[in-house]
Structure formats: C-alpha cells, structure tokens
N, C-alpha and C positions, 0 to 999 in steps of 0.2 A: 611539361611540369601540370601538378594536376592542383584547381584552384582550392580556397579556404571553402565555397562553395561545395564542388565536389567532394573533398571529403568528408565534410557533413553530411554531403547525404547518400554518400556508400556507408557511412558506417548507422544512418538510420535504417538505410537499405539491409543491412546486416539483422539490426535485431529485429525485423517484421517477418525474416526466413521466408521466404515468398518463391524467391526466384529456385524454378526445378523443382516445381511443387504442384499436383494437380491442383484443378481450377478450385479454391473456393467455393460449393454451392451457396455460401452467401454472395458471394462477388457476384456468382453469375445469376443471379437472381435479381441483385441491383441492376444488371448491362441489362439485361430482357426489359426490363422497367423504363430505363433511360431511351430504349430502344424504342419502348410503344410512344412514351412523353416526346422524344424528339421527333419520332413519325419518318425514322430512316432508318434501314436494312441490317445496319454494322454500329458496332459499338466495341468498346474494348477498351482496356487496363493498362496503360503503359507503367510499368516501373524503368525509370533511367538512369542509370551509372553513368561512372566516367568515359566507358565503351560503347555499353553497349544498351538499347530499348527492347526490356523483355515482356512481351505481350501474357502476362500470367493469366487475363481472364478475355476472351473474345465471345462476340454472338454475329453471326453470317461467313466468319472465318477460322477456321483453325490456330489457336495461336501462336506464334514463333518468334523468333531472336531476330536483331536484325542490328547495323551499325549504329551507331548514334550518329554519322553522319549523314546517315540515310532518312531515318526521324523526323517527321512531320515536327512532331511535339517538341522535341528540344528545340529546335529555332524558337521554341517561344515559351519554352521552362523558365528562364530564369524573371517572364513577365510577373509571373502569378498573378496570372487575372483568366476569365476569359476567354477566350478567342473565339471569333466567326469569320468565316472567310467564306463568302458565298460561290466566288468561282474563282479555282487554288488555282490553276492554269495564268490567271490575269495575274495572280499578286507576287510581285519579284518577290520577295518568300519561299514561295513554295513553287513556280513556274517551272522550276528545271529537278524538282525533287522527285524521286525515281518512282514514290508513291503517286504522282501526278502524269509524270511522261508514259506511264506505261512499261516500266522496266519490272514493277511489283506490281502496281495499281496502276486504279485509273479515277485515282479521287477528284473529283468535284468541288463539290458541300464539304465542308469541312468544319469542327467543332470541338474546344475543347475546355474543361475546367480543371487548375490544379489540384491535385492532392498534396496538402499541405501538413505534416505533422503539430502533434501541440507543440513541439521546440520552433514551428515555423519555417521548418526544411520543407523545401518543394521535390519532392521524392518521384513526381508522376505526372500523369493525368489520366481523368474520364476522359476519353477523346469517343465523339461521333461523325460519321461519313458516310455520304452516299457517291454512285456515279452518276448525279444529277444534281445541279446545280439547287440550291434550296437556302432557306431561311428561318431560325427560330423564331418561334414566336414569346413576348415577353414570358411568357408563363412557362415555357418547356424550357428559355434561359435560366430561371429560376432555378425549375427545378434540376437543368444537371448540376448548377453548382450545390442543391442538398445531395444530391445523390453521390457527389466526389466527396463531400462530406464525409458520406454512411458508410464511405467506402474504407477512408482512414478509421469509423469508427471501429468496422469492423475487423481489419489490422491489427489496431489496440488491444482490444479485445481477444481476439488471438495471443498477440503478445504477451498481455498480462495473465492467459490462462497458462501460457507456459512459464514464465516466471515463478506463480505462483505452487505451480505443483512442482518448479526443480527447490524453492523455497522450501515448501514442506518437508523435499526429502530430507535436504540438506539439516532443518530442525531435527527431524527425527535421527536422523544420525549424526549431530552433534550433539541432541539429547543424550543419546547412551552411551556418545562417549564419557561426559560428563558423568551422568550416573554411575558408570560404572569406575571413573576417575577420584568419585571421591568417597563411593560405595565402600569400597578396603578400607581405606585410613576411617572412616566412619566406622566402619566395624571396631576398628582395632581398638577406637579411642572408647566407644558403648560399653570393650568388653572389659578396657584396663577402669572404667568410673563404676561398672561394677562391683570389679574386686577390691577396688578403695571403697567404696561405699560399706563389702561387706566388711571389710577388715576394721572402719570406723566406730567406735563407740558414741553413741547416743548422746549418753548420759557424760563422756570425759569430755566430748568435744561436739555439742549441739551445733554450734554454726558451720561445724568442716562440715559434719555429717547431712546437715540442711543445706549446704550450698553444692553437694555432691548429689542429693536427690535431685536440685533442681534440674545440674546441668547433664545427669541422666537423662530428663525428662527432655531437655530442648534439644538431646541428640537425640532422642525420640521420635520426637518431632519433626527435625532434619531428614533424617531417613523415610521419613513417610511423606514429605516437601517432595525429597528427590525420586519416589517411585510417581508419586505424583504427575509429576510436571514430564519425563518419560513418557506416563500414558498419556498425558494431552499434546506431548510432539507426536507422539505416534499417532492420533487420531487430525494431524494435520493442523493442531493450531483451533481445532474447533472446539467452542461450549460445550460441556457436560452440566448439568443442570442439576442442582438437588436444594433438597430445604437446609439455610444455613443459619445457623444461631449465630447473630453478627455479634452479640458480647461475650461469646465464648470464642468466637473469632478475634476480637480485639485483645482480650484479658491473653490470649496465647503470644498474638502480635510485641504485647508490652511487656511481656514476659522474658522473650527474645531480645530486645532492645530496653530489659531493666539495667543495665551495665551501661547504657549510653544515656540513658536518663539521669541516671543518679551522676554521670559524669558531667554533665550537661547543669546539674540542680537543678530541672525543670520538672515544671508541675501541669500532669497531665489531667484532664479530666474528660471524663464520657458520660454523654448524654443517655439517655433510654433510646436501646436499641432494637431493631425489629427481628424476626425470623423472614427471611426470603427467599427466595428460590436465584441460584445465580452457580457460578464454576467456583468452589469454595478456593482449590487450589489457586489460581487465578487474583481470585480475589482477597485473597488474604496475600498474596505479593505487590494488589497494588496496595492494601492500607501500610502493609510494610513499610513499602518506597516512599506513600505520601509523609508516613508518620516520621520514618529514618531523616528525611528532609528538616520536615517542620523543627525538630527538635535539635537539629545541626545548625539551621542559621537562625533560630530563635536566641540561642547562647551567642548569637555575635552583637546581641541587641545592647548589652553591659547592662541589662538589669534579668533579674529574674525572669529566667524561659518560662513562659505560658504556654500550653498548646490545649486544644479541645478540639471533640470527634463527636461525629453528631449526624445523624441520618434520620432524615424526615420523609414523609411521603407527598409524590408529586404524583401530579396527573399520568396515570399509564408506568410509575414506578417508582426510584427512589433517589434521592438525593444526600449522597454522602460527604460530609464536607469536616477536612482539617483546618483548621485557625490557628496562626500563630504570633506573638507580637516580635517578630525579626524584622528586618529591613525592611519587605517588600518585595515588588518583582513589578518594575517600573510597566504602564502598556505599552509599549512599544516595544517591551520583550517580552508579554507573554506567550506571543507567536511559537517564537523562537524556542524556548523553554518545554514547550509541551511537544512542538513542532514532528519530534520520529522517537520521543520517549518507548519507553517500557509502559509505561503506567497508560499513555494512550493506547497503544497497539488493542491493551487489557480491556480498555474500556468500548475501543472499538468492534473489538471482539464479541463482547457482551450488547452489541446492537444500542450504545451510548454516545455521549461525549464528554467532554471536561472541559477545563479551565481554570483558571484565576483572577480572583476579583481579590481586594483591600479589605483583611478582617478586621473587626468592631476595634481592634488596636492599633492598627497600622500597620501591622506586617499583612501576611499574604495568607488569601484563604483560597485550598485549594480542592475546588470540585469533581464530581461524579455525576451525570445522572445514568442511573442505572434503569431499563427498565424490566418491569414485571416479569419475569419469565414464568411464571405461573401458569 
C-alpha cells in the first residue's frame, strides 16, 4: 500500500512532466555547476516516485532508471535535508547498496540535497558522488543546497509556462464559444429594438422612444464588448493599450448600470477623470465590476447609498478608487475578497496592484494602481 507521502510525491512529479523526457538544458547547466562547486566528477538529478528512481539529468554518466530499492537517495529521502557520507561502504545505510558494492557502481563519497516543491513535497534529490572518499567544504555544502532549490525553480517555471499556454488556449476557446452563443441572440435583440424604435412615435410616446434608443445603444456597446473580449482572449490575455478617455468610459458604465443604480436609489459622484493609456476593454470590465459591487453593497447600509469614482495621478501611473458607504470589508477578509477575482487579474495584466481600504463614510474603498503605459 502506498503511503500518503508517496501519493503526494507522485502527484507532484506528474505536474512537472519530467519523466521520460530529454534532459532540460537548464538542469544540465546546474549539474555542471554542482560538479565544479563540489569538486566531484559525477552529479545527477534524481526524481523518486513510489517504485522507481528516475535520473532526469546527469554529468559523468548516462542517466537511467533503477528500482527505488536500489537507490541511495531513496534511503534518505524522508529526512528532507542535506546528507553527506564520507565513506559509503562504512555507512550501515549504504554498505550493501548496489551503487556501493560494485554491482551497479562503486560509490565512496556521497552527498545529496532534497528537491522540495513549494508545497513542501520532497520529489527527489540533487546528488553528487565520487569513487574516492571526500568531504564538502561549508561553502560547497551551502552551494549544493542552493543549486537544489534552483532545480525546483526550473521545474516550477516549466510547469507554469505549460499551464499558462494551456490556460490561454482554453481562454481563446471559451471566449470564442461565449461570443458565438451571445452574438446570435444579441443580433436578434438589436433587430427587434430597431424595429420597435422605427415604429415608435417620439411625439406620441417620447419616454418609450428614448428608452428604446438607450436600449439600442446598450446592445451596440455589448456587441463591441463581445468582439473586444474575443480579440483579447485570442491574444492570450495580453494587454493592448490605447488612449482611453476615462470620463467617457465611466459614462458608458453608469449608463449600463443605470437601472441598478436607480433601483438602489444610489447617488454616484464622479470626480475629474483623465485620459491615459490602458486596455480599454478590460479597464471597462474592471470599472464596471467595482462600481456594480459598490452600488450593491452600499444599498444594504440602511441609508441612501453613496458612491464616488475618482482617478488621481500617482508616481508612475494612476490610482482609480471607488468609495461607498456600505458595511465595508473587515481587514482580515480583504485578501480573500480579491485573491482570485477577475478584477485583480485585470489589474495584474496591466502590471498594477489593487486593494481595499475603509472609505471616508466607513464603507469600502476599492482601489487599483495602474502604471502609466504611455
């Protein structure tokens, strides 16, 4: 039966996708450096699962696979620390090991540092050895630990790059499907609105005609938004900067949220807004999300909802803030609120950051720092 540690280890190894693959040049370079630092002829990166030891890169010999029972590193894997053995055949842990007895090799000096994932799972070792006895200096021992951490960094970078590529492909596919699903009913809606607008008499029913005109404009903006979001997804979520008139953008957002604002009885005040470079599509999504939340939560305060929108220059960029007089967000919950939100992803894509403070009225002040991309 596999232990819990072996299951976690196997899952972590699967995420890195390093087994049965050509040696990664960056890993090979780290091994060459380890050989120089530790003054040994042979170095290897071992990945150890519940059955086998996989040598995914090596210096001094051709990497291969052996049973976990034959592995020297598997013996000390659970110690999760650097191990150094000056004379392996005199150490009871290794005296009968085939890498020591001559059955596979004749290791005398052995040292290894564990490969520990960010989640704390030990997946293998960075190992150095020699067929002569030896000893690491304190500097070399420290260097071996540092290089082991860098091996994990390389594996993490490879994993992240694969996931990002897959995520971008899925984003484009999803956006294409959504745009297709929305475009057809939206086109039909726009057609009905146009027919209704043409048949309505502005003199006989001015309110109806104006409402229809506003609905047509909203449908048109939605169509533009769908097209822009599809383009954004097909670019892999990369930011496309243009000159953005923030005042015009906020007007559009408030127009689209007008029914919600009226239903809440909210007062929305807008400060003087600038023009700066940003991705207009995702910036509008950001503003609309934050303002909609502010209106929603300020309406629960028991008094007339009050929301303000401001943009002020800061060093190297702009600070967008939306303040409300709702119940606010307790400090201990603020990181959780924006941990994985769409808003934070938009701001991060712009190279910025965001957070939540307390507004002047005691509610939430949601802010985003956006760098000047001019």
